[in-house]
C-alpha positions as CSV (number, residue, x, y, z in Angstrom):
1,M,57.1,-169.6,107.9
2,P,57.6,-169.4,111.6
3,P,55.4,-171.5,113.8
4,E,52.3,-169.9,115.3
5,V,52.4,-168.8,118.9
6,S,49.4,-169.0,121.2
7,P,48.3,-165.8,122.9
8,Y,48.4,-167.6,126.3
9,S,51.9,-168.8,125.8
10,P,54.3,-168.5,128.8
11,Q,56.4,-166.2,126.8
12,T,53.6,-163.5,127.0
13,P,53.8,-161.4,130.2
14,L,50.7,-161.6,132.5
15,L,50.8,-157.8,133.3
16,S,51.3,-155.1,130.7
17,P,53.8,-152.3,131.4
18,I,50.9,-149.9,131.7
19,S,49.2,-151.8,134.5
20,T,52.5,-151.9,136.5
21,K,52.9,-148.2,136.3
22,S,49.3,-147.7,137.4
23,R,49.9,-149.8,140.5
24,Q,53.0,-147.9,141.5
25,L,51.2,-144.6,141.1
26,R,48.4,-145.9,143.4
27,K,50.9,-147.0,145.9
28,S,52.6,-143.6,146.1
29,Q,49.2,-141.9,146.4
30,L,48.3,-144.1,149.4
31,H,51.7,-143.3,151.1
32,H,51.1,-139.6,150.6
33,K,47.6,-139.7,152.2
34,F,49.0,-141.7,155.1
35,Y,51.8,-139.3,156.0
36,K,49.6,-136.3,155.4
37,G,47.0,-137.7,157.9
38,E,49.8,-138.5,160.4
39,G,51.1,-134.9,160.1
40,K,47.6,-133.5,161.0
41,M,47.4,-135.8,164.0
42,S,50.8,-134.7,165.2
43,L,49.8,-131.0,164.8
44,L,46.6,-131.7,166.7
45,N,48.5,-133.4,169.6
46,K,50.9,-130.4,169.8
47,K,47.9,-128.0,170.1
48,K,46.5,-130.1,173.0
49,L,49.9,-130.1,174.8
50,I,50.3,-126.3,174.8
51,P,47.5,-125.6,177.4
52,L,48.8,-128.4,179.5
53,L,52.3,-126.9,179.5
54,V,51.0,-123.5,180.3
55,C,49.0,-124.9,183.2
56,I,52.1,-126.7,184.6
57,L,54.2,-123.5,184.4
58,L,51.4,-121.4,186.0
59,C,51.2,-123.9,189.0
60,A,54.9,-123.9,189.4
61,S,55.0,-120.0,189.5
62,V,52.1,-119.9,192.1
63,F,53.9,-122.5,194.3
64,R,57.2,-120.5,194.1
65,L,55.3,-117.3,195.0
66,L,53.7,-119.0,198.0
67,K,57.0,-120.3,199.2
68,I,58.7,-116.9,199.0
69,T,55.7,-115.4,200.9
70,I,55.9,-118.0,203.7
71,V,59.7,-117.5,204.1
72,T,59.4,-113.7,204.2
73,S,56.5,-113.7,206.7
74,S,58.3,-116.2,208.9
75,T,61.1,-113.7,209.5
76,T,58.7,-111.1,210.7
77,R,57.8,-112.6,214.1
78,P,59.7,-114.9,216.5
79,P,59.3,-118.6,215.8
80,L,57.9,-121.0,218.4
81,S,61.2,-122.7,218.7
82,L,63.9,-120.1,219.0
83,S,67.7,-120.5,218.8
84,P,69.8,-119.2,221.6
85,V,71.9,-116.1,221.1
86,H,75.5,-117.1,220.5
87,L,78.3,-115.1,222.2
88,K,81.3,-113.9,220.4
89,N,84.7,-115.0,221.8
90,V,85.4,-111.5,223.3
91,S,86.1,-110.6,226.9
92,Y,83.8,-107.9,228.5
93,N,83.8,-106.0,231.7
94,A,80.8,-105.9,234.1
95,R,78.9,-103.4,231.8
96,G,79.3,-105.5,228.7
97,Q,82.0,-103.2,227.2
98,E,85.3,-104.2,225.6
99,P,88.1,-103.1,228.0
100,S,89.9,-101.1,225.3
101,K,86.8,-99.0,224.5
102,N,85.4,-98.2,227.9
103,H,85.8,-94.4,227.5
104,S,84.1,-94.1,224.2
105,I,81.6,-96.8,224.1
106,S,78.7,-94.8,225.6
107,H,79.0,-92.1,223.0
108,A,79.7,-94.5,220.1
109,N,76.4,-96.3,220.8
110,S,74.3,-93.3,221.4
111,N,71.1,-93.4,219.5
112,N,71.0,-90.5,217.1
113,L,67.5,-90.2,215.9
114,T,66.7,-89.0,212.4
115,E,64.6,-85.9,211.9
116,K,61.6,-88.0,210.9
117,E,61.9,-90.2,214.0
118,M,62.2,-87.2,216.3
119,G,59.2,-85.6,214.6
120,F,57.2,-88.9,215.1
121,L,57.8,-88.8,218.8
122,L,57.1,-85.1,219.2
123,N,53.9,-85.4,217.3
124,L,52.7,-88.3,219.5
125,I,53.6,-86.4,222.8
126,S,52.0,-83.1,221.6
127,H,48.8,-84.9,220.9
128,K,48.8,-86.6,224.3
129,S,50.1,-83.6,226.3
130,P,49.6,-83.0,229.1
131,C,50.2,-86.7,229.9
132,N,52.2,-89.1,232.0
133,L,55.3,-90.0,230.0
134,L,57.7,-92.8,231.1
135,V,61.0,-93.3,229.3
136,F,63.4,-96.2,229.6
137,G,66.7,-94.8,228.4
138,L,68.0,-91.3,228.4
139,E,69.4,-89.7,225.1
140,H,70.4,-86.1,224.7
141,Q,67.6,-85.6,222.1
142,Y,64.9,-86.7,224.6
143,S,65.1,-83.5,226.7
144,V,62.8,-81.8,224.2
145,L,60.1,-84.5,225.0
146,A,59.8,-83.2,228.6
147,S,59.5,-79.6,227.4
148,T,56.8,-80.7,224.9
149,N,54.9,-82.4,227.6
150,T,53.9,-79.1,229.3
151,G,51.8,-79.7,232.4
152,G,52.4,-83.4,232.4
153,M,54.8,-85.7,234.3
154,T,57.9,-87.1,232.6
155,I,60.2,-89.7,234.2
156,F,63.4,-91.0,232.8
157,L,64.9,-94.3,233.9
158,E,68.6,-94.7,233.0
159,D,71.4,-97.1,234.0
160,D,74.4,-95.3,232.5
161,P,76.1,-92.9,235.0
162,E,77.6,-90.8,232.1
163,K,74.2,-90.0,230.7
164,L,72.8,-89.2,234.1
165,S,75.4,-86.6,234.6
166,T,74.6,-84.7,231.4
167,I,70.8,-84.3,231.8
168,T,69.2,-81.1,232.9
169,T,65.7,-81.5,234.3
170,A,62.7,-79.2,233.9
171,N,59.5,-78.8,235.9
172,N,57.6,-82.0,236.4
173,T,60.6,-84.1,235.1
174,L,62.3,-86.7,237.2
175,V,65.4,-88.8,236.4
176,Y,66.1,-92.1,238.3
177,K,69.1,-94.4,238.1
178,L,68.0,-98.0,237.4
179,K,69.9,-101.3,237.5
180,Y,68.7,-104.0,235.1
181,P,68.9,-107.6,236.3
182,T,68.9,-109.4,232.9
183,L,71.5,-109.6,230.2
184,A,71.0,-109.6,226.4
185,K,72.5,-113.1,226.2
186,D,69.7,-114.5,228.3
187,A,66.9,-113.4,226.0
188,Y,66.2,-116.8,224.6
189,K,65.9,-118.5,228.1
190,L,63.8,-115.6,229.4
191,L,61.3,-115.8,226.5
192,K,60.9,-119.6,227.1
193,H,60.4,-118.9,230.8
194,A,57.7,-116.3,230.1
195,R,55.8,-118.6,227.6
196,K,55.7,-121.6,230.0
197,S,55.2,-119.8,233.4
198,K,51.8,-118.7,234.5
199,K,53.6,-116.2,236.8
200,C,54.4,-114.1,233.7
201,S,50.8,-113.9,232.4
202,P,49.0,-110.5,232.5
203,S,46.6,-111.9,235.1
204,S,49.4,-112.8,237.5
205,G,48.6,-109.7,239.7
206,L,50.2,-106.3,240.2
207,L,53.6,-105.7,238.6
208,K,55.4,-105.2,241.9
209,Q,54.1,-108.5,243.3
210,T,54.6,-110.8,240.3
211,K,57.3,-113.5,240.5
212,C,58.1,-113.4,236.8
213,K,61.8,-113.1,236.1
214,L,61.1,-110.4,233.4
215,A,59.3,-108.0,235.8
216,L,61.2,-104.9,237.0
217,K,60.3,-104.7,240.7
218,N,63.0,-102.2,241.6
219,L,61.5,-99.2,239.9
220,P,60.8,-95.9,241.8
221,K,57.5,-96.1,243.8
222,V,55.9,-93.4,241.7
223,T,56.3,-95.6,238.6
224,Y,53.8,-98.1,240.0
225,E,51.4,-95.5,241.3
226,L,50.9,-93.4,238.2
227,K,48.8,-94.5,235.2
228,W,51.0,-94.0,232.1
229,D,49.7,-92.5,228.8
230,V,53.0,-93.1,226.9
231,V,55.8,-95.5,227.6
232,L,59.0,-95.1,225.5
233,V,61.4,-98.1,225.5
234,D,64.9,-97.0,224.4
235,G,66.9,-98.6,227.2
236,P,69.0,-100.2,228.4
237,C,71.6,-100.3,225.6
238,G,71.2,-104.1,224.7
239,H,73.8,-103.9,221.9
240,R,76.1,-106.6,223.3
241,P,75.5,-110.0,224.8
242,L,76.8,-109.1,228.2
243,C,75.0,-105.7,228.2
244,P,71.6,-105.4,229.9
245,G,68.9,-106.2,227.4
246,R,65.5,-104.7,226.8
247,M,63.5,-107.9,227.5
248,A,62.5,-106.7,231.0
249,S,61.7,-103.1,230.0
250,I,59.4,-104.2,227.2
251,Y,57.6,-106.8,229.4
252,T,57.3,-104.2,232.2
253,A,56.0,-101.6,229.8
254,S,53.4,-104.0,228.6
255,L,52.1,-104.6,232.2
256,L,52.1,-100.9,233.1
257,A,50.0,-100.2,230.0
258,R,47.5,-102.9,230.9
259,E,47.1,-101.5,234.4
260,N,45.8,-98.2,232.9
261,H,42.3,-99.6,233.0
262,G,39.8,-98.2,230.5
263,N,42.4,-96.2,228.6
264,V,44.8,-96.8,225.8
265,T,48.5,-96.4,226.5
266,N,51.0,-95.9,223.7
267,V,54.1,-98.1,224.1
268,V,56.8,-97.0,221.7
269,V,59.8,-99.3,221.2
270,H,63.1,-98.1,219.5
271,D,65.7,-100.2,217.6
272,I,63.0,-102.5,216.3
273,D,65.3,-103.8,213.7
274,R,67.2,-105.7,216.4
275,M,66.3,-109.3,217.2
276,I,65.5,-108.9,220.9
277,E,63.3,-105.8,220.5
278,K,61.4,-107.5,217.7
279,W,60.9,-110.8,219.5
280,F,59.7,-109.3,222.8
281,S,57.5,-106.7,221.1
282,W,55.6,-109.3,219.2
283,E,55.3,-111.5,222.3
284,F,54.1,-108.9,224.9
285,L,52.8,-105.9,222.9
286,C,51.3,-107.9,220.0
287,E,51.0,-107.4,216.3
288,N,47.3,-106.6,216.4
289,N,48.1,-103.6,218.7
290,L,50.6,-102.0,216.3
291,V,49.1,-98.7,215.2
292,S,52.0,-96.9,213.5
293,S,55.8,-96.9,212.9
294,K,58.5,-94.6,211.7
295,G,62.1,-95.5,211.1
296,K,63.2,-97.8,213.9
297,F,60.2,-97.0,216.1
298,W,57.1,-99.2,216.5
299,N,54.1,-97.6,218.3
300,F,51.6,-100.0,220.0
301,G,48.2,-99.0,221.4
302,I,47.6,-101.1,224.5
303,Q,44.1,-101.2,226.0
304,G,44.1,-101.2,229.8
305,E,42.2,-104.2,231.2
306,S,42.2,-106.2,234.4
307,N,40.9,-109.6,233.3
308,A,43.2,-110.5,230.4
309,T,44.7,-114.0,230.6
310,T,47.0,-113.7,227.6
311,F,49.0,-110.8,226.1
312,C,47.9,-111.4,222.5
313,S,44.6,-112.6,221.0
314,K,44.9,-115.6,218.8
C-alpha cells in the first residue's frame, strides 16, 4: 500500500485554482472602475475648458476690433506730430507746373464737379440768397452760383490769369486777381507755426492786422468790410508741392466767418480728400462745426464770435 500523505503536506498547494481565478477577476474589475472614473474626470475637465476658450477668443476679437477702430479714426484727423510733405524730384516753374505741360496744366487740373456736388452748392446758395458769397477759386461751373445769388453780392478771388480771362460777370459780381504767399510744400511748417504762435489764435485781432503767417492781408478792401454768409474754398490749385496751397485760404475763411458776429457763416471746402484740405479744415474749422458733406465738399457752420480764444472746443 502506498504511504499515507498528510493534508498539510508541502505537496498540497495553498491556493486552489478557483481562488486564483477569483482574484484575477477582482483585479480586472478594479482596473475597469479606475479607468472609467478617469474618463469621467477627463470629460468633466474638457467641459470646463470650453467656456474658458470661448472667453479667450471673445477677448481677442474685441481687442482686434478696438485696434482696427483706433487705426481707422486716427487717419481721419491730423495727428499732433505731423510728417513734412516730401517733394518729388521734378523741376517746376514759378507757378509749380512742369515745363513740358505749361499750356495744358490749367485745364487738366480743372475741378469738374459732379451733378450731386453742384446740386449741393446750388441748394445751399438758394437757401441763403440773397447773401454775401465769397469764393476762393474760379471754375467755369461757378458762374451759375452768382446768378443763383440774386440780389446778393458775389466775389471771386483767383490767381490763374487764364481763368480770369474766361469769366463773364453779372450784376453784383466782382472778380479779383489774388496772389498767394504760401506754397503747398510748406503746409507742415505753417501748421506747426499756427499751433505754437498766439498771433494765429482767433483772438489775435482783426484779420488785416494779424501777424500770423497764414493770414491773407492782401485781399480787396471790400473783403474785410463785408460780413460773409457763405465762403467757398476751392482755390488756389494746391495740387503740386510748388503750387500755392489752400492753407491760407482756409485759415482766412475761418477768421472771416468768426467776424460775422451773432450769425452763422457756412464755410465750404472742396477737395477734402486731399491731405492739406483735410488737415487745415480740422484745425481751423473744427469737426464739431461740420454740418453736411457731399462728394468732395465739407460744409462747416461757423458761429460768429468776438471773444473766442481757440478755434475748436476740446
